[in-house]
C-alpha positions as CSV (number, residue, x, y, z in Angstrom):
1,X,19.2,8.4,18.7
2,X,20.6,5.1,17.3
3,X,18.5,4.8,14.1
4,X,16.0,6.9,12.2
5,X,13.2,4.6,11.2
6,X,10.0,6.5,11.8
7,X,9.0,10.1,12.8
8,X,6.8,8.6,15.5
9,X,10.1,7.8,17.3
10,X,11.2,11.4,17.5
11,X,10.6,13.7,20.4
12,X,10.1,17.4,19.9
13,X,13.6,18.1,21.2
14,X,15.2,15.6,18.9
15,X,13.2,16.9,15.9
16,X,14.1,20.5,16.6
17,X,17.8,19.6,17.1
18,X,17.9,17.8,13.7
19,X,16.2,20.8,12.1
20,X,18.7,23.2,13.7
21,X,21.6,21.1,12.5
22,X,20.0,20.9,9.0
23,X,19.9,24.8,8.9
24,X,23.6,24.9,9.5
25,X,24.3,22.1,7.0
26,X,22.4,24.3,4.5
27,X,25.0,26.9,5.0
28,X,27.7,24.5,3.9
29,X,25.8,24.2,0.6
30,X,26.3,27.9,0.1
31,X,30.1,27.8,0.4
32,X,32.5,27.6,-2.5
33,X,33.8,24.3,-1.1
34,X,30.7,22.4,-0.1
35,X,32.5,19.9,2.2
36,X,32.8,19.0,5.9
37,X,35.3,16.4,7.1
38,X,32.9,15.1,9.7
39,X,32.5,11.6,8.2
40,X,35.9,11.2,6.7
41,X,36.9,7.5,6.9
42,X,33.3,6.4,7.5
43,X,31.5,4.1,5.0
44,X,27.8,4.7,4.2
45,X,25.9,2.1,2.2
46,X,22.8,3.1,0.2
47,X,20.8,-0.1,0.0
48,X,17.9,0.5,-2.4
49,X,15.6,-2.4,-3.1
50,X,13.2,0.0,-4.8
51,X,13.7,2.4,-7.7
52,X,14.6,5.9,-6.6
53,X,16.2,8.9,-8.2
54,X,15.6,12.0,-6.0
55,X,16.0,10.3,-2.6
56,X,19.1,8.3,-3.6
57,X,20.8,11.3,-5.2
58,X,20.0,13.4,-2.2
59,X,21.5,10.9,0.2
60,X,24.6,10.4,-1.9
61,X,25.1,14.1,-2.1
62,X,24.7,14.5,1.6
63,X,27.2,11.7,2.3
64,X,29.8,13.1,0.0
65,X,29.5,16.6,1.4
66,X,30.3,15.1,4.8
67,X,33.3,13.3,3.2
68,X,32.0,9.8,3.7
69,X,33.0,6.9,1.5
70,X,29.8,5.9,-0.4
71,X,28.7,2.5,-1.7
72,X,25.6,2.4,-3.8
73,X,23.9,-1.0,-3.7
74,X,20.9,-1.5,-6.0
75,X,18.7,-4.6,-6.0
76,X,18.5,-4.8,-9.8
77,X,21.6,-6.6,-11.1
78,X,22.7,-7.7,-7.7
79,X,22.5,-11.0,-5.8
80,X,19.2,-9.8,-4.4
81,X,17.6,-10.3,-7.9
82,X,18.9,-13.9,-7.7
83,X,17.1,-14.6,-4.4
84,X,19.5,-13.3,-1.7
85,X,17.7,-12.5,1.5
86,X,17.8,-9.3,3.5
87,X,19.6,-11.2,6.2
88,X,22.3,-12.3,3.7
89,X,22.7,-8.8,2.4
90,X,22.9,-7.4,5.9
91,X,25.6,-9.8,6.9
92,X,27.6,-8.9,3.8
93,X,27.4,-5.2,4.9
94,X,28.5,-6.2,8.4
95,X,31.5,-8.1,6.9
96,X,32.7,-5.0,5.0
97,X,32.3,-2.9,8.2
98,X,29.7,-0.5,7.0
99,X,29.3,2.4,9.4
100,X,25.7,3.3,8.4
101,X,23.0,1.9,6.1
102,X,20.4,3.9,4.2
103,X,17.7,1.5,3.1
104,X,14.7,1.9,0.8
105,X,12.5,-1.2,0.6
106,X,9.0,-2.0,-0.9
107,X,8.1,-4.0,2.2
108,X,6.8,-2.0,5.2
109,X,8.9,-2.7,8.2
110,X,12.1,-3.9,6.4
111,X,14.2,-1.1,7.9
112,X,13.0,-1.9,11.4
113,X,13.8,-5.5,10.8
114,X,17.3,-4.6,9.7
115,X,17.9,-2.3,12.7
116,X,16.6,-4.7,15.4
117,X,17.5,-8.2,14.0
118,X,21.1,-8.2,15.3
119,X,22.3,-8.9,11.7
120,X,24.2,-5.6,11.5
121,X,25.8,-3.3,14.1
122,X,25.4,0.0,12.3
123,X,22.8,2.9,12.4
124,X,20.0,2.3,9.9
125,X,18.2,5.2,8.2
126,X,14.8,4.5,6.6
127,X,14.7,6.1,3.1
128,X,11.1,4.8,2.6
129,X,9.5,1.5,3.3
130,X,6.3,0.4,1.5
131,X,3.4,2.6,2.6
132,X,4.7,2.9,6.1
133,X,7.2,5.7,6.6
134,X,9.6,8.2,5.0
135,X,11.1,10.1,7.9
136,X,13.7,12.2,6.1
137,X,11.1,13.5,3.6
138,X,8.9,14.6,6.6
139,X,12.0,16.3,8.2
140,X,12.8,18.2,5.0
141,X,9.1,19.3,4.7
142,X,9.2,20.5,8.3
143,X,12.4,22.4,7.6
144,X,10.8,24.1,4.6
145,X,7.8,25.1,6.6
146,X,9.9,26.4,9.4
147,X,11.9,28.5,7.0
148,X,8.7,29.8,5.4
149,X,7.2,30.9,8.7
150,X,10.5,32.6,9.7
151,X,10.7,34.5,6.5
152,X,7.1,35.8,6.9
153,X,7.8,36.8,10.5
154,X,11.3,38.1,10.0
155,X,12.5,35.8,12.7
156,X,15.2,33.2,13.1
157,X,14.5,29.4,12.8
158,X,16.8,28.3,15.5
159,X,15.1,26.4,18.3
160,X,11.6,26.9,16.9
161,X,8.9,24.4,16.2
162,X,5.7,24.6,14.1
163,X,3.3,25.4,16.9
164,X,-0.1,26.5,15.6
165,X,0.8,26.2,11.9
166,X,-2.2,24.9,9.9
167,X,-1.2,22.4,7.2
168,X,-3.5,20.6,4.8
169,X,-2.2,17.3,3.3
170,X,-4.2,16.5,0.2
171,X,-4.6,13.4,-1.9
172,X,-3.6,9.8,-1.8
173,X,-3.1,9.3,1.9
174,X,-3.9,5.6,1.7
175,X,-0.7,4.7,-0.2
176,X,1.5,7.6,1.1
177,X,4.4,6.9,3.5
178,X,5.1,10.7,3.1
179,X,1.7,11.5,4.6
180,X,2.1,9.2,7.5
181,X,5.5,10.5,8.4
182,X,4.4,14.1,8.0
183,X,1.3,13.6,10.2
184,X,3.3,12.4,13.2
185,X,6.2,14.8,12.8
186,X,4.0,17.9,12.3
187,X,1.9,16.9,15.3
188,X,5.0,16.5,17.4
189,X,6.1,20.0,16.3
190,X,2.8,21.5,17.2
191,X,1.2,22.0,13.8
192,X,-2.6,21.4,13.2
193,X,-3.0,18.9,10.4
194,X,-6.0,18.5,8.1
195,X,-6.1,15.5,5.7
196,X,-8.2,16.1,2.6
197,X,-9.0,13.2,0.3
198,X,-11.8,11.1,-1.1
199,X,-13.0,8.5,1.4
200,X,-11.5,5.7,-0.8
201,X,-8.0,7.2,-0.4
202,X,-8.0,7.3,3.4
203,X,-6.6,4.4,5.4
204,X,-8.5,2.3,8.0
205,X,-8.0,3.6,11.5
206,X,-7.7,7.3,10.4
207,X,-9.8,8.3,13.4
208,X,-6.9,7.4,15.7
209,X,-4.5,9.8,13.9
210,X,-4.0,13.3,15.4
211,X,-5.7,15.0,12.4
212,X,-8.9,16.6,11.2
213,X,-10.3,14.8,8.2
214,X,-12.0,16.8,5.4
215,X,-13.4,15.6,2.1
216,X,-13.9,19.0,0.5
217,X,-10.7,20.8,-0.5
218,X,-12.5,24.1,-1.1
219,X,-14.0,24.0,2.4
220,X,-10.5,23.2,3.9
221,X,-8.9,26.1,2.0
222,X,-11.7,28.6,3.0
223,X,-11.0,27.8,6.7
224,X,-7.5,29.1,6.1
225,X,-4.3,27.0,5.7
226,X,-0.7,28.2,6.2
227,X,0.5,25.5,3.8
228,X,-1.0,22.9,1.4
229,X,0.9,19.8,0.6
230,X,-0.3,17.9,-2.5
231,X,0.5,14.1,-2.5
232,X,1.3,12.3,-5.7
233,X,-1.4,9.9,-7.0
234,X,0.6,6.6,-6.8
235,X,-0.8,4.7,-9.8
236,X,1.9,2.1,-9.4
237,X,0.6,1.1,-6.0
238,X,-3.1,1.0,-7.0
239,X,-4.8,-2.1,-8.1
240,X,-8.4,-0.8,-8.0
241,X,-10.4,2.2,-9.1
242,X,-10.1,4.6,-6.2
243,X,-11.8,7.5,-8.1
244,X,-13.8,7.6,-11.3
245,X,-11.3,9.4,-13.5
246,X,-8.2,11.6,-13.5
247,X,-10.4,14.6,-14.6
248,X,-12.8,14.2,-11.7
249,X,-9.9,13.8,-9.2
250,X,-8.3,17.0,-10.5
251,X,-11.6,18.9,-10.4
252,X,-12.4,17.9,-6.8
253,X,-9.1,17.5,-5.1
254,X,-6.4,19.0,-7.4
255,X,-4.8,22.4,-6.8
256,X,-6.2,23.8,-10.0
257,X,-5.5,27.3,-11.5
258,X,-8.9,28.3,-10.2
259,X,-8.1,27.3,-6.6
260,X,-4.7,29.1,-6.9
261,X,-6.6,32.2,-8.1
262,X,-8.9,31.9,-5.0
263,X,-5.8,31.8,-2.7
264,X,-4.4,34.9,-4.4
265,X,-7.8,36.7,-4.2
266,X,-8.0,35.9,-0.5
267,X,-4.6,37.5,0.1
268,X,-3.3,34.6,2.1
269,X,0.3,33.5,2.5
270,X,-0.5,29.9,1.9
271,X,2.5,28.0,0.8
272,X,2.4,25.1,-1.7
273,X,4.5,21.9,-1.2
274,X,4.8,18.6,-3.1
275,X,7.1,15.7,-2.2
276,X,7.6,14.9,-5.9
277,X,7.6,13.7,-8.5
278,X,4.6,15.8,-9.6
279,X,1.8,14.7,-11.8
280,X,1.2,18.1,-13.3
281,X,-2.5,18.6,-14.3
282,X,-3.6,15.9,-11.9
283,X,-3.0,16.7,-8.2
284,X,-1.3,20.0,-9.0
285,X,-1.5,22.4,-11.9
286,X,1.6,23.9,-13.6
287,X,0.3,27.3,-12.5
288,X,0.4,26.2,-8.9
289,X,3.7,24.3,-9.1
290,X,5.5,27.2,-10.7
291,X,3.9,30.0,-8.7
292,X,5.6,32.2,-6.2
293,X,3.9,30.3,-3.4
294,X,5.5,27.0,-4.4
295,X,8.3,25.8,-2.1
296,X,9.0,22.6,-4.2
297,X,12.6,23.7,-5.1
298,X,13.2,24.6,-1.4
299,X,12.2,21.1,-0.5
300,X,14.7,19.6,-2.9
301,X,17.5,21.8,-1.6
302,X,16.5,21.1,2.0
303,X,16.6,17.3,1.3
304,X,20.4,17.4,1.2
305,X,20.7,19.5,4.3
306,X,18.3,17.2,6.3
307,X,20.1,14.0,5.3
308,X,23.4,15.6,6.2
309,X,22.0,16.4,9.6
310,X,20.6,12.9,10.2
311,X,23.9,11.3,9.2
312,X,25.8,13.7,11.3
313,X,23.7,13.0,14.4
314,X,23.8,9.2,14.0
315,X,27.5,9.0,13.3
316,X,29.0,11.7,15.4
317,X,26.4,12.7,18.0
318,X,24.1,15.8,18.2
319,X,26.9,18.4,18.5
320,X,26.6,21.4,16.3
321,X,28.8,21.2,13.1
322,X,31.8,23.5,13.3
323,X,34.3,24.8,10.7
324,X,36.3,22.3,8.8
325,X,39.0,20.6,10.8
326,X,37.3,20.7,14.2
327,X,35.6,17.4,13.9
328,X,38.2,15.7,11.7
329,X,37.8,12.1,12.8
C-alpha cells in the first residue's frame, strides 16, 4: 500500500491488517508513556485546505505518538490564500523532504491528484476531499464496530471482519464523504449496509452501490440493525432546500428519544455511531448521543489508533508494532 486515498482501494486483507494494527496502537494509548519510536526522524506534513478540528488534532496526536516530526500547514494565512497552486505547494513539500503528506481539501480528487501527479515522492493520506472520500473515518468506524461485536460475543478482534453485521447509515448521504467511504469499506468487510434518507439526500447512481436503500427509518429499525450511524446534516454544503424544515427532518429521520425508547423496548443491542460534530436535536437527540448504546467517544479514541496504524503501514510496512526500541529507525 503506497497511499491511502479511498476505501475502495483496500482489499479485505489490507483492511483487516490495518484494523489489527490499530488495535495494537490502541494499547499504546493506555500506557503511561504513550510513545513509539517507529517514525523517529520522519517528517509528516498536515496539509489542510479546509477547516478541521477533530481530524487534524487526531492526525497530529497519532504522528506525535509515533515520534514523527510534525508540520501543520493551513491554507488560511499561507501562500495558498494568495493564489499558490496545489502543484507549487507540493513542490515546496518535496523540497523540504517531507516523508508523508496528510491532505484535506474541499475539491474531490485533490489527494488523488497529489499522489499521482509526480509532484511529490511521498505517501499521501486522504483526510477528506470534498464529498468524495474520508477513508480514515471509515476505518475508525469499522474498528469501533469490530470492537462492539467482539465485546458482545466475548471474543477477540484479531483477524476478524464484519461479516453479516447489519448497519444502517442515516441522513445526508448526498453530501457525505463519510457515507461513501463507509459503504465501500463495510461492504469489503462483509457487512450488510442500508442507507436511510429522504430521496433528495441520496446521490445519483445510488442503485450501483452495494447497499439497500430505505426511506423509512422506523421500518429499517424494525427489521433489526446491529448499528445505526447518523450522518451530520451538512448545511454548509447545501445551497437548496433538501427537506421542508429541521423539525420535519428530525421527526422522520432523526434518532429521537422515542426511537431510542423503541430500541430499548425491543431489547436489541443496536449500537449508535456518529462521525461528528453532532447537531443535537436534529439528526440525533441528546438522549441517544449520551445513552449507553452510543459509541461516539469510542470513535474519537479509535481515530488516533487508526491514524497511527495507517502512518505505520505506509512508512514502515505492515509489520506488527513491537515494544519501543525494536523499530527504532
